[in-house]
N, C-alpha and C positions, 0 to 999 in steps of 0.2 A: 651389523649384527642384527639379530630379531629384535632385540630390544630397543635399537635405535629406530628400526622400520616401523616398531608399532606405535612408537612416541610420534614420528612424523606423521605417519597416518591416522593416528588417535583411534587405534583398536586395541583390542585385548589379545592374550595369548591364545584364545578361541578361535580367533579369527586369522590366524598365520596362513591360512589357505589364501587369503587376499594378497599377501605378501608375494607368495609364488605365482600367482595369477598375473601380478604386475611385471614379475621377472620374464614372463614369457609373451610379452604384449608382441614383440616383433614376428612372432609365427602364431599367433592366436587366430582364430576364425573371427570373421567380421559379419556385421550385419548393418543396413542402413540406421543412421542415428535414431529416426523416430521409431525403430522397432527396438532398440537398444535401451534407450532412456525410458523409465518407468517412474510412478508416482502419481499423485492426485491430480496435478497440472496436466500430466499426459492423459491420464484417465478421461479428465473433464473435456480435454481437446479432441480425443477420440479421433484421430486421422484417418484411421483405418474405413470409417464409416462415411468419409466425406465423398460426395459426387465428383466426378473428373474435374469441372471448373474449380472447385474449391481446392481441390488436391494439388491442381496446378498453381492457384495463388499461394498455397501453403510451400510449396517448393520454392517459387520465387521469394515470397516474404519472410518467411521465419528463418531466424539465426538462433543457434543455442551457443552460449557462452559455456565453454568447457574448462575445467580446472586442469586436465590434461593436454586437450588439443587446441586450446584457446579460443575458437569457434568453429562451428560446424554448420553445414545446412543439412536439413533433414534427410537428404539423400546420400550423405557422405557415409561410407561404411568403416565403421570403427569395432574394435574389439571391446569386451567387458575390461573394466578396469575399477580400481577402488584409489580415488582420491578426490577430495575436495578442496574448492577455494579457500576453505579457511585453513588449511594445511600448511605447515612451513617445512620445505624440505631441505635436506643438507646440500650445501653447496649452490643453492637457489634461492632459499629464503623464502619468504611469504609469496604464495602464488598469485594472490592477486597483485602485488606490487610487481612481481616478475611480467605479467600479463599486460599490466598497463604500459610497461615500455614497448611492448611488441604488438599490441593489437590497434594502436593509434593508425599507423600506416596502412593496414590491412582493412580496418573499418571505416574509418573517418570518411573516405569517398563514399560510402553506402549511406553514412550519416547526413549526407547532405543531399539526398534524394528523398523527397517527400517528408513524411512524418515518422518519428520512430516512436512506437509503442513499447514502453519498458516494462516487462512483466517479471523481471528479476527479483531476487531477493537482496538484502543489502550486501552480503559477502560478494556476491557476484556483480552488483554495480560498480564496485571498486575496481574491477579488472578492466573496465572501459566506460567512458563518458562520452556519450555522443556529442559530436562536435557543434550542434546548433541547438542549445537548450531551448530556444523558442520554439522549436519544432519538435520537442522532445515532450512525451505524456507519459509520465510514472503513473501506474495502475496501483492505487492502494484501496484496502478493503476494510470496511467500518461494520461492526455489528449492528442492526438496525435497531436491536431492542435497547442496547446498553449505550451505543454510541463509542463503544472501543475499538482500537484498532485490532485486528484478528491477524494471526500468524500463520498456524497450520492450514486451515481452511481457506485462507486468502489464496494458497496456491490452486485449489479447486477453482475457486471464483475466476482467477486469472485465466486459467484454461478455458472458462466458459465464455469469457470475453474474447480470448482469441478467436475461439471457434464462430463465435458470432460475426466477427469482423471478416473471418473467412467465408463464411455462408451465406452473409445478408445480399440482397439484390441491389443495385444500384451502383454509382460510381464509388471508386475507392476514396476515402476521405482523405484530405492533403491539407489539413491543419487539426491543430488541437481542439478547437471549436467544433469541427466537424466529426472529429473522433468522438468527441462528448455526445453529439448528437446522434451518431451511430449507435453507440453503447447505450444510449438512453432509450433506443428502441426496444431494448429487453430488460434494462436494469435501472433502478432508481441511482442517479448519480449527481455528483458536484464537481464542477471544474474550477480549480483554484489556480489563479495566477501566480507565475514564479515570485518569490520573495526577493531575488535578486537576479541580476541578469545572467548569470553563471548557472542558475538552477532551472531544471525543468517544470513543465505544468505538472500539477497533480490532479488526476481523475480519481475521486473517491467512489467507490461502488459499494452499495448497501449489500450485506449478506444475509 
């Protein structure tokens, strides 16, 4: 029913067009994921302005965790949709829990290659945990004036961090320490060791 769909998607009656759009996913037009996704992180990343070498790195390195598709590369073509990782769908349950069961086989092999720079928000982190925490760096953003952790504008800073890693010269960093050194080329940062073996490193960037 419309009421159940609104509840599952956490939308109001004025957004019923989103329900119809989801119902037409199989026949909807598609575009590359990097053109489909919008928001402050993607604005800061600004992939359209990258030169060819940086664009090639973005194609190889970037992975987007999706509430609907699980995980996509930036060149994967997808339709418009409305669903968030925080939603709980009938017959499926919480999407983060659902994807946690399925993404491990697909993504864990990638997680064993090099170092993972994790720019995800908390809800999306629950969908997949990189298999080698010792080579995983979570990007946290702190207000330089107050010392408080920031949320909305953290996305913008994470986009800038990702862009810097794509566009900087030199070899690709291959450890948390090298990631910190690379990001420190542009930002004030602090790298914190994991509090336990199962936790990632945390790179705090001052905003």
